[in-house]
N, C-alpha and C positions, 0 to 999 in steps of 0.2 A: 565492441561490435559494430557500433554505428559506424565507427571508420573502416570495417573491413578487417579488422588484425584478428582474425579464427583463433587463430593458434594462442595467441596471449589469454584471450577471452575463455578459452575453453580451460586452460591452464588457471585461471583465476576461478572458477566457476567450480572447478572439481575441486578445489583448496576450499574454498567457501563451503560446498556442500558439505564436505568430509568434517569439516571444524563445527559449522553448525549444527550436524545431527547429533554429533560425539555431544555438545553442550547441551541439548536437547534429551537427550537420553540420559544424561546426567540430573536431569530434574527441572532444568531452567524452561522459561516460555523464553521465545525468539520472538523480539521486539524491533521493524524497521521503521526508521522515521522519515525515509524518503519513496515517495510514490513511484517514480521508477523503479527504484531497486526492489521494492515490493511487487510491484508488476510482473516484473521478470521472475521472482522466485517464488510467486504463487502462483502465474498464469502460463508464460512462455516455457518456463525449463519443465513443467510437467506435460507439455503439448503433447498427444500423442502416447504418453507414456502408460496410459489405459489399452492401447491397443498391443502392448508386447507379450509375449510368450510367458513372462514371469507374473506380469498380474493377471494375466488368464487363468495359470493355475490356482494363481492367491484367491480366486474368487470360484473356484471349480467349475469353470466352463466348460459344456460339454464338447461333445467331439466336432459337430458341426454348428457352433454359435460363438458368438461373440457377444461377451458381458461387456456393457459400458455403463459407467454412472450417467444417473438422471439428474442433472443439476437442478432442474425446474422443481421436479418431486422432492427434494432434499438428500439429507444424508441417507446412507444405507438405501438407497433406490437406485433400479438399475434398470437398462433397456436391453434384452436380448434381440442380437442380429444375426441370420443366418450366415454362417461363416462362408458357404459356399457361394453366397453372393456381393460378400462384403471384404474378402481376406486381402483381396489385391488392392483394395482402395483405402479399407483402415490399416495402416501402417503406421508404425514407430521407428519413421526414418529419418527424423531431422537432424540438427547439427549437436544434439546433446545425446542421441538415442543410444550410443555406446556407455553411457552413464547408468548404473543401474536404476532402473524404472521405479522401482520400488521406491527407493533411497529420493529420486526426485519429486515422487507423491507426498513420501514423508515430509520433505522439508515444506512442500506446499500446504499442505495441512496443519502444520505445527508452526507457522511464523504469520505476525500480525501485525498488522499497520498500528503505528502508536496510538493514533487515535482510537482505532479499532480496540486496542489492548485497554486504553483507560475507561473508554465507554463501557467495557465488561466488566472492568474491575466496580466500577460504579453500580452497575446494574446488581451486581453480587455484594453491593457493601461494603467491598473491603477497601476500597479508595473515599475519602474525608476529605471536600475539598471546602476551604472558606475563601470564598471570595472576598476580594476588595470591591466596592463600588465602582465601576468606571461609565462614566455619562458621555454618551456620545453614540454616533452610527457609523457601523462598519460593515463593509461591502465585502462578502465571502465569496472567494471563487475555488470550487472543487476542479482540480485540474484532470488531463484526459487519462492519466494512469491510475490516478485514484477512483476515478468514477468506472475504471476498466475491472476494477477488482471484485466490484458487486458486493461491496460492504456497506454500503449506504452513504451517509455525511457524516460522520461522529464527530468531527471536529467542529463542525456548525452547531450540532446540538450540544456541544459542551461549550459552546462560546455565548449561545443564548442561556445559559444558567446564571450569568453575571450580572448583578444586578446592576440596572442602568444603561447597559449595552444594548443598543437595538443593531441585531444584525439582519441583513438584506443578502440573499442568496444571489449571485449576479452570474448568468450565462446558462446555456443549455448544453443538449448532447452535441451538440456541432461547433461550440465555439471553442478556440483554443486562444494561448496567448501567442503562439505564432515562433515560438524561440526554438522548438525543436531540439532542445540540449545544445549541445556546442553548435549546432548548424547554425544558430542564431550569430554565434561571433563571425563566420566566416565573411569575407569581403564579396564572395560571389551570391552570396546567398541575406544578408543582412537586410536589405532592403525589402526583399520579398518577404523573410522572416515580419516585419514589422506591418505589412501589408495584410496579411494574413491575418494577424491581431488585430486590425482596426474593431471589426465589427464588436468584440469585445470590450474594446478600449470604448467604444462610445457608448455601449450599454453603463460600462461605470461613471463615466461621465454623467450621463443621465440621470443616475440615481446621487450623484454628489456627496458623496460619504465622507467622514472624517478622516476616516483611513480605508487600507483595503488590506487583507490578510489571506492568504492562500497557505496550502499545503506543500508548495513545489518550489524551489530554490528557484529554478530556472523562470518559473513564472515570476517570481519575485525580482528576478533582475529584469524580466521586461516591463513590468508594470514600471520600478523605479525609472527605468529609461524614459518612460510616453507616456508618465500620468503623474497630474500634481500634488499628487497626494502621499502620504506616508505609506509606507507599504511593509506590512511584517509576516515573517513565516511562522504557522502560528505556534512554534513550543520556542523559540528564539527568545533568549532574554531579553532582547528589544522589546517584546510585548509581555512577557510574561511578570516583572516587577508590578507594573500596572492593575495584575490580575489578583496577585496572591499576597494575602498580608500573613498567614501561615498556613502551614500543611500538615496534615497527620503522618507520620510515618508509614502510616499502613501503605502508601501510595508507593509501590517498590519499584525496582525498573525489574526486579527477577523474582519470582515467587514458584511456590509449588508447582509443577506443570501436573495436570491432572489427566487420567487415563493411563496407557500402559505402561510409561516410563518411569523409573524410580525419583523417590523425592529428593528434594535438594532443600537447604534452609535459604530462605529469601535474604535478599541483600540489607542493610540499615541504609540504604542512601533511600534520603527525603526526595519527595517531588521538586523540593526548589534546588536539591543536588541533581536531579535528574533533567531539570530543564536547563 
C-alpha cells in the first residue's frame, strides 16, 4: 500500500480478512505482534465502515438519522446525527469500502496487539509469569502506530514487572524514529529519515540507558543504525532469555474467545515457545 500497489494490497487484505475472521469464529483470539499491521487492521481497515448502509441497519438507525459509535464514551455508546445534514459527508467510500463493512468492524474488534493480549491475560489471572532478575536501565519507546491504536502502553507495563529493571519511557506524541517503514531504506529519503528521527535520538542519548526496547521492528532498525546502545524488539528471543527462567503453560497464544463466537481448545504453546 505504501508503494501504491493498491491491487495487490486489496487482494491480500481480502484474503487476510476472510482467513482471520474464519479463525476467530472458530473460537480463537487474534493476536498481532506488529504495531503497523495492528494499526491497519484495527483502525484503518474499518475507517468509515460505520457510515455504511449495512452498519446503519445493524444498529436500527431511523430514516433520518446516522448512528455512529462514540469512542470517547466507550463500548455500546453512540452519537445520533441528522441524515439530511450529514449523508453526503459521512460516507463509506475509501479503498476498502466494497469489502463487507461488518466484517471490517468485526476484525477490528477481535484483533489484539500482543502486549494488549498479554496484559489482558495477566489481569484475568490466566497468565503466570516468573521473571528472572535483570539489573539495568532500559529506555522504552512506544512507536507511532502502537500509540494510535489507543491501547495504552502494555509492554511498558509488563517490562516494569521485571525485578531489578528500571524502565524509562522516552518520546512523546510528536516523536518518531523517522524510518517510515521501507521509506527509510530508499537512497532518496534515507538522509531525511535520519534527520526526522534526531529529536528522539537526542532524548534517548540524554537518558543514557543500558539498552533500548521498542515494539516496532522498523524503529529497532533505525535505532540500531544511529544509537550506541543494544536495541531489542520487545518479544524477540534476543531479549526474552534474559527475562524468563520459566513460565506457566497457562500463557498460550490461542485461548477460548469470549462473546458470541464458538468455543475452541487453547493451544499447548508455552510462553517460551510463543516468544
